[in-house]
C-alpha positions in Angstrom: -8.7 0.6 24.2 -8.1 -3.3 24.8 -6.9 -4.8 27.8 -5.1 -7.7 26.0 -2.4 -8.1 23.3 -3.6 -8.8 19.6 -2.8 -8.4 16.1 -5.3 -8.0 13.2 -4.1 -8.5 9.6 -6.2 -5.8 7.5 -4.6 -6.5 3.9 -2.0 -8.1 1.8 -0.4 -7.6 -1.3 1.7 -10.1 -2.6 3.7 -11.5 0.5 3.4 -7.6 2.3 0.9 -7.4 5.2 -0.8 -4.4 6.7 -2.5 -4.5 10.0 -2.8 -3.2 13.6 -1.1 -4.5 16.8 -3.3 -3.9 19.9 -1.9 -3.1 23.4 -3.4 -1.8 26.8 -1.1 1.3 25.9 -2.2 1.9 22.3 -2.4 0.8 18.8 0.8 -0.2 16.3 0.1 0.5 12.8 2.0 -2.2 10.8 4.3 -2.1 8.9 5.9 -0.2 11.8 9.4 1.3 12.2 10.3 1.4 16.0 12.7 4.5 16.9 15.7 3.2 19.2 15.7 4.6 22.7 18.8 2.8 23.7 19.1 4.2 27.4 15.4 5.3 27.9 15.7 8.2 25.4 15.9 8.5 21.6 18.8 10.6 21.1 18.5 14.4 20.4 14.9 14.2 20.4 11.8 14.9 23.2 9.5 11.9 23.3 6.6 14.3 22.3 8.8 15.0 19.2 9.3 11.3 18.3 5.4 11.0 18.6 5.0 13.8 16.4 7.0 11.9 13.6 4.5 9.2 13.4 6.1 6.5 15.8 3.5 4.3 17.4 6.2 2.2 19.8 9.6 2.6 20.9 12.7 0.0 21.4 14.4 0.3 24.7 17.6 -1.9 25.4 17.6 -4.3 28.4 21.4 -4.5 28.2 22.0 -0.6 28.7 19.0 -0.3 31.1 20.1 -3.1 33.5 23.7 -1.5 33.8 22.6 2.0 34.0 20.4 3.1 35.8 19.3 -0.4 36.7 16.0 -2.4 36.4 15.3 -2.1 40.0 15.7 1.4 40.3 13.3 2.0 36.9 10.8 -0.3 38.6 10.9 2.1 41.8 10.4 5.2 39.8 7.4 3.6 38.4 8.5 1.9 35.1 10.3 2.9 32.1 7.2 4.4 30.5 6.9 7.0 33.4 10.7 7.4 33.6 11.1 8.5 30.0 7.7 10.4 29.8 6.6 7.6 27.0 3.1 6.3 27.6 2.8 4.4 24.1 3.9 0.8 23.8 7.7 -0.1 24.4 9.1 -3.3 23.1 12.4 -4.1 25.0 15.3 -6.4 23.3 16.6 -9.3 25.7 20.1 -8.2 25.9 21.6 -10.9 24.0 23.0 -9.0 21.3 24.4 -6.4 23.1 26.3 -8.9 25.4 27.9 -10.4 22.1 28.8 -7.1 20.6 29.8 -4.7 23.7 30.3 -6.8 26.7 33.8 -7.4 27.8 35.0 -11.0 28.5 32.2 -13.2 28.7 31.5 -17.1 29.7 28.9 -18.7 27.6 27.2 -21.9 29.2 24.0 -23.6 29.2 22.7 -21.5 31.9 23.3 -18.1 30.5 26.1 -15.3 30.1 28.3 -14.2 32.5 29.7 -11.0 31.4 31.9 -7.6 32.2 30.2 -4.4 31.7 31.6 -2.2 29.1 30.4 0.8 31.3 32.8 0.2 34.5 34.0 -3.6 34.1 31.5 -4.9 36.7 30.6 -8.7 36.4 27.1 -9.6 35.5 24.9 -12.6 34.8 22.2 -12.6 32.2 20.0 -15.9 31.7 16.4 -16.3 30.2 15.1 -16.0 33.9 16.9 -12.9 34.7 16.1 -11.3 31.4 12.7 -12.0 31.7 12.7 -10.5 35.3 14.6 -7.4 33.9 12.1 -6.5 31.4 9.2 -7.1 33.7 10.9 -4.6 36.0 10.8 -2.3 32.9 7.5 -2.8 32.4 8.0 -3.5 28.7 4.6 -4.2 26.5 6.7 -6.3 24.0 9.4 -8.6 25.7 12.0 -10.4 23.8 12.8 -13.9 24.4 16.7 -14.3 25.5 18.6 -15.8 22.9 22.4 -16.2 22.0 23.7 -14.5 19.1 26.9 -16.0 17.6 29.6 -13.7 16.3 30.1 -13.8 12.4 31.8 -15.3 10.4 30.8 -19.0 11.9 30.5 -22.2 10.3 27.1 -24.0 9.8 27.8 -26.2 12.6 28.6 -23.2 14.7 25.4 -21.6 13.9 23.1 -24.8 14.4 24.6 -25.1 18.1 24.0 -21.9 18.8 20.5 -21.7 17.3 19.4 -25.0 19.4 21.0 -23.4 22.7 18.6 -20.2 21.8 15.5 -22.7 21.4 16.0 -24.3 24.9 16.5 -20.6 26.2 13.4 -19.9 24.2 11.2 -22.2 26.1 12.9 -20.9 29.3 12.0 -17.6 28.5 8.6 -18.7 27.9 8.3 -20.4 31.4 9.5 -17.4 33.0 7.4 -15.1 31.5 4.3 -16.9 32.7 0.8 -15.3 32.2 0.8 -11.6 32.0 -2.4 -10.1 30.1 -1.7 -7.1 28.3 2.0 -8.1 27.5 3.4 -9.7 24.7 6.4 -12.4 24.6 7.9 -12.8 21.3 10.3 -15.6 20.3 13.4 -15.1 18.0 14.0 -17.2 14.9 17.8 -18.1 14.4 19.7 -20.4 12.2 21.9 -17.9 10.0 21.5 -18.2 6.2 20.7 -22.0 6.3 17.1 -22.8 5.2 16.9 -26.0 7.2 18.3 -24.3 10.4 15.8 -21.6 10.1 12.8 -24.0 9.4 13.9 -26.3 12.2 14.2 -22.9 14.7 10.7 -21.6 13.3 9.3 -25.2 14.2 10.6 -25.0 17.6 9.3 -21.7 18.5 5.5 -22.3 17.1 5.9 -25.4 19.2 6.4 -23.3 22.4 3.9 -20.6 21.4 4.3 -17.1 21.3 2.7 -13.9 20.8 4.8 -12.8 18.0 8.0 -13.6 16.3 11.4 -12.0 15.1 13.7 -13.1 12.8 17.0 -12.6 14.4 20.7 -13.0 13.6 20.3 -10.8 10.0 21.6 -7.5 9.4 24.9 -8.3 11.1 27.2 -8.0 8.0 25.9 -10.7 5.8 24.9 -8.2 2.8 21.4 -7.1 1.8 21.4 -10.1 -1.0 22.0 -12.9 1.7 19.5 -10.9 4.1 16.7 -10.9 1.4 17.3 -14.4 0.4 16.7 -15.5 3.9 13.6 -13.3 4.0 12.2 -14.6 0.6 11.5 -17.9 3.1 11.7 -17.4 6.6 8.5 -15.3 7.3 6.6 -18.0 5.9 7.6 -20.5 8.4 5.9 -18.3 11.0 2.3 -18.3 11.8 0.4 -15.9 9.6 -1.7 -14.5 12.6 1.1 -13.0 14.5 3.3 -10.2 14.0 6.7 -10.6 12.5 9.7 -8.5 13.6 13.0 -8.2 11.8 15.5 -7.1 14.4 18.1 -4.4 13.6 16.9 -3.2 10.1 17.6 -0.7 8.7 18.3 1.5 5.8 15.3 2.6 3.7 15.6 0.1 0.8 16.2 -2.7 3.5 13.1 -1.6 5.1 10.9 -1.7 1.9 12.6 -5.0 0.7 11.9 -6.4 4.2 8.3 -5.5 4.1 8.0 -6.8 0.6 8.7 -10.0 2.1 6.3 -10.1 4.7 7.9 -8.4 7.7 5.8 -6.5 10.0 8.2 -4.5 12.4 11.6 -3.3 12.6 13.9 -1.0 14.3 17.3 0.5 13.9 19.5 3.0 15.5 20.5 4.6 11.8 18.0 7.5 11.8 19.1 8.9 15.1 22.8 8.1 14.5 23.0 9.5 11.0 21.5 12.6 12.3 24.3 13.1 14.8 26.7 12.5 12.2 25.5 15.1 9.6 23.8 12.5 7.5 20.0 12.9 6.1 17.8 10.3 4.7 15.6 11.5 1.9 13.4 10.5 -0.9 16.4 10.8 -3.2 18.6 8.6 -1.0 21.3 10.0 1.6 22.8 13.6 1.8 26.0 14.6 3.7 25.5 17.9 5.3 29.1 18.1 5.8 29.8 18.9 2.4 31.0 22.3 1.3 28.5 22.1 -1.6 25.7 22.9 0.9 27.4 26.0 2.7 25.7 28.7 0.3 22.4 26.6 -0.6 19.4 28.5 0.6 17.1 25.4 -0.3 15.6 23.1 2.1 17.0 19.5 2.9 13.7 18.3 1.1 10.9 20.6 -0.4 8.5 18.0 -0.1 9.2 17.4 3.6 7.0 18.9 6.4 9.4 18.4 9.4 10.7 21.2 11.1 14.4 21.1 9.5 12.8 21.2 5.8 10.2 24.0 6.7 12.1 26.2 8.9 15.7 25.9 7.8 18.1 26.1 4.8 21.0 23.5 3.8 23.4 26.2 4.4 22.0 26.5 8.2 22.2 22.9 8.5 25.5 22.5 7.3 26.7 25.7 9.4 25.2 24.1 12.7 27.0 20.9 12.2 30.4 22.4 11.1 29.9 24.5 14.1 29.5 21.7 16.4 25.9 23.1 17.6 23.4 20.4 19.3 20.8 21.8 17.2 22.1 20.3 13.9 21.8 16.9 15.7 18.0 17.8 16.7 17.1 18.9 13.3 18.7 16.2 11.3 17.4 13.3 13.7 13.9 14.7 13.6 13.9 14.9 9.8 15.5 11.4 9.5 12.8 9.9 11.6 10.0 12.0 10.0 11.2 10.7 6.5 11.3 6.7 7.9 7.8 7.2 9.3 6.3 9.0 6.2 8.1 5.9 4.3 6.2 3.4 6.6 2.7 5.3 6.1 3.2 5.1 2.5 4.1 1.5 2.5 1.0 0.8 4.7 -1.2 2.7 2.1 0.0 1.1 -0.9 -0.7 -2.5 0.7 -4.1 -1.6 1.8 -4.8 -0.2 -1.8 -3.0 -3.1 -3.5 -0.5 -0.9 -5.4 2.8 -1.8 -3.4 4.5 -2.8 -6.8 3.9 0.6 -8.1 5.0 2.2 -4.8 8.4 0.2 -4.8 9.3 1.2 -8.4 8.8 5.0 -7.5 10.8 4.6 -4.5 13.5 3.3 -6.1 13.3 5.4 -9.4 13.4 8.5 -7.1 16.5 7.3 -5.2 18.4 6.4 -8.3 18.1 10.2 -9.3 20.2 11.3 -6.5 20.3 14.6 -4.7 19.3 17.8 -6.1 21.9 19.5 -8.4 24.3 21.9 -6.6 23.6 25.5 -7.2 
């Protein structure tokens, strides 16, 4: 086991990469999908169940944890890993996106953001320095620099102004983070869908120097074509020998497209949120267990899947418990979705390592195009 953070690139296939991120708390196989544990839990899952799906790392939310139960309280209780009973790596976001999307009345200045909590309306201030302090109190293995996420739509001038503020905050985040062996700090590239702004942002970040780099400001409503358009060039602006993280992505076909374009890490609430609303992601695409067509179907959700939902229960049962409002519905469907996502990541890693990514991606899209199995 290493006592420092490092990244090893093992193989490439086109722009796609596979490798290993090493941390004192364990290795992260890349490309990696990180389940989201917003409030120190992946909803409807035990930590050991999340690990059983193949997850190497979880994501925690700085904004949510600073409001409830509070970063200082988590630190007093032994840190986030002990608090949530997850001893493997944890990445925490900076809080910037949630301030933009969830907080009440807020005031943005060069210093930081003052905002009202969406929980109880209490006033808080978040700056690069405070974000670094909170993430240190939580004990995050991978810390994200504090950035500003402009609400879209925005003009190019507004995006440029926001990006340059985020780059100044990136330097302050780097200064406040200091030297913490075994912990990593990632910078976040901004710039919307404008190539010149993305290049300017990447140059500023690499000039500061980070342990890894995220592509931020995508998957916020611009559409897949626009996102892929940025990913066709943006990863290439970043150092080859550092991990690249696409924040907030996404659907399975988003993930495959991002990996094809050189992304190493992703996160999204979709697998767990979909599971709680009766939606399952499978090799054949999305399946809605709420639909009456499943009520008498004795077949598994996916006969090739080895998760508990597919090996122990029928579509009819999953339909029933969802319609009855039973908690087991969200538990089983979330487990299935996370299992499918991790199985997809393992398939991508193997295909890249063996130089057969194009064939893997073609088969992925062909099976999804067939759609779900026919009703009985």
